[in-house]
C-alpha positions as CSV (number, residue, x, y, z in Angstrom):
1,M,0.1,0.4,0.1
2,T,3.0,2.4,0.6
3,R,4.1,1.7,-2.7
4,V,0.7,2.6,-3.9
5,I,0.7,5.7,-2.3
6,A,4.2,6.8,-2.9
7,G,4.0,6.0,-6.4
8,C,0.6,8.1,-7.2
9,T,2.2,11.2,-5.0
10,L,5.3,11.1,-7.8
11,T,3.5,10.6,-11.0
12,F,0.4,12.7,-9.5
13,F,1.3,15.1,-12.2
14,L,2.3,12.7,-15.7
15,A,-0.9,10.5,-15.2
16,A,-4.1,9.3,-13.2
17,C,-3.6,7.1,-10.1
18,Q,-7.2,5.3,-10.5
19,P,-8.0,3.1,-13.6
20,G,-10.5,4.9,-16.2
21,G,-9.9,8.4,-14.6
22,E,-7.7,11.9,-15.0
23,V,-6.8,13.7,-11.6
24,A,-5.7,17.5,-11.8
25,V,-2.3,17.6,-12.5
26,P,-0.3,20.9,-12.3
27,G,1.0,23.1,-15.2
28,D,-0.4,22.9,-19.0
29,S,-1.9,19.7,-20.2
30,K,-0.4,20.2,-23.8
31,D,3.2,20.5,-22.9
32,H,4.6,17.5,-22.4
33,A,8.4,18.2,-21.6
34,G,9.5,17.9,-17.9
35,Y,9.7,20.6,-15.4
36,A,12.1,23.0,-16.3
37,G,11.9,25.6,-13.4
38,I,14.7,24.4,-11.2
39,A,18.0,23.6,-12.8
40,A,19.7,20.1,-12.8
41,D,22.3,21.7,-10.8
42,E,20.3,24.1,-8.4
43,T,20.2,23.4,-4.4
44,I,17.1,22.8,-3.4
45,R,16.0,24.0,0.0
46,F,13.0,22.1,2.1
47,T,12.0,22.5,5.4
48,G,8.7,21.3,7.0
49,T,7.1,20.9,10.5
50,E,5.1,19.0,13.0
51,P,7.2,16.9,13.1
52,F,10.0,19.3,12.2
53,W,12.3,18.2,9.1
54,G,13.9,19.8,6.2
55,G,17.1,19.2,4.3
56,T,19.1,19.8,0.7
57,A,18.7,18.6,-2.7
58,Q,21.4,18.9,-5.5
59,G,21.7,16.5,-8.2
60,E,21.4,13.4,-7.0
61,R,22.7,14.0,-3.4
62,L,20.2,15.0,-0.6
63,V,20.5,15.8,2.9
64,Y,17.6,14.9,5.3
65,N,17.9,16.1,8.8
66,T,15.5,16.1,11.8
67,P,16.0,17.0,15.7
68,E,17.4,13.8,16.0
69,T,19.7,13.8,13.4
70,P,20.9,17.5,13.2
71,D,23.2,17.0,10.6
72,G,21.9,15.2,8.5
73,T,21.9,12.2,6.7
74,T,22.8,11.9,3.2
75,I,21.1,9.8,0.6
76,T,21.2,9.1,-3.2
77,V,18.2,10.4,-4.8
78,K,17.2,10.0,-8.6
79,R,15.4,13.1,-9.7
80,F,12.3,12.7,-12.0
81,A,11.1,16.0,-14.2
82,G,7.3,15.8,-14.0
83,R,4.8,18.3,-15.6
84,G,4.4,21.3,-13.0
85,G,7.4,19.9,-10.6
86,L,10.3,17.6,-9.4
87,A,10.4,14.2,-8.0
88,L,13.3,13.1,-5.9
89,S,13.4,9.5,-4.7
90,G,15.4,7.2,-2.7
91,N,15.8,5.1,0.0
92,L,16.6,6.7,3.9
93,G,17.7,3.4,5.7
94,D,15.0,0.4,5.2
95,S,12.4,3.2,4.1
96,R,11.7,4.1,0.8
97,F,12.1,8.4,0.1
98,D,9.8,10.0,-2.1
99,L,9.8,14.0,-1.6
100,T,7.8,16.2,-4.9
101,I,8.4,19.9,-4.8
102,T,5.6,21.8,-7.0
103,E,5.5,25.7,-7.9
104,G,3.0,27.0,-5.2
105,E,3.0,30.0,-2.7
106,C,3.4,27.6,0.5
107,S,3.5,29.1,4.2
108,D,5.5,26.5,7.2
109,G,2.8,28.3,9.2
110,M,5.6,29.5,12.1
111,S,7.3,32.4,10.4
112,D,6.3,35.2,8.3
113,R,8.2,33.6,5.5
114,S,6.3,32.9,2.0
115,Y,7.9,30.3,-0.2
116,P,7.8,29.6,-3.6
117,F,7.6,25.7,-4.1
118,T,5.3,23.3,-1.6
119,A,7.4,20.2,-1.0
120,T,5.6,16.7,-0.3
121,L,7.1,13.8,1.5
122,V,6.6,10.5,2.0
123,V,9.1,8.4,4.4
124,G,8.6,5.4,6.1
125,G,4.7,5.4,5.1
126,E,4.1,8.8,6.9
127,N,2.9,11.8,4.4
128,R,4.4,15.1,5.8
129,Q,4.0,18.5,3.9
130,G,6.6,21.4,3.6
131,C,7.8,24.2,1.7
132,A,10.8,24.7,-0.6
133,W,12.6,27.1,-2.3
134,T,16.0,27.8,-4.5
135,D,18.8,30.4,-4.8
136,A,17.1,31.3,-8.0
137,K,13.5,31.7,-6.1
138,R,13.8,32.1,-2.7
139,F,11.5,33.0,0.3
140,K,10.2,36.1,1.0
141,G,10.4,37.4,4.4
142,P,13.0,37.4,7.2
143,A,16.1,35.9,6.7
144,N,16.0,34.6,10.3
145,P,12.8,34.4,11.8
C-alpha cells in the first residue's frame, strides 16, 4: 500500500492513479516537456513542521535532517521532472523516501516567510507537508525568523 501511495504521489503530475479517471495535474496539459523551473545543478532547500524536518538536494545527493539527526543523513536520489514539478526518490535506511517539489505559494505556518514551492514528503509510510526554495527562487520574508 505504501508503494502505491508513493507511486501516485510521484506520478500525480503525469498520469492518473485511478484506472479510467484523470486526476487534476499542474501545468499546461498540452506541454509534455519535463518541469524546467529548477535547474539540475541548483540546490533545493526544503523544510517542514510537525514533525520538524528539512534538508537540501542537489543533483543526486540529498541531505535530510530532523531534530534527531541535526547534521543530516545523506542519501542518493533519482530526479524525475514531471509536469509541474520534480520528484526526488531514494531510500532512507530501510524506508522509501519520496519528495515532490511543486510550484505554489507556501507558508510554514510558523514564520512570516512565503516560499515559492510546496514540498510533499512520503517517508516510511508517513506523509509530510512543507515548503521549499532555491537560490534562484527564494523565500520572501525575514532571513532569520
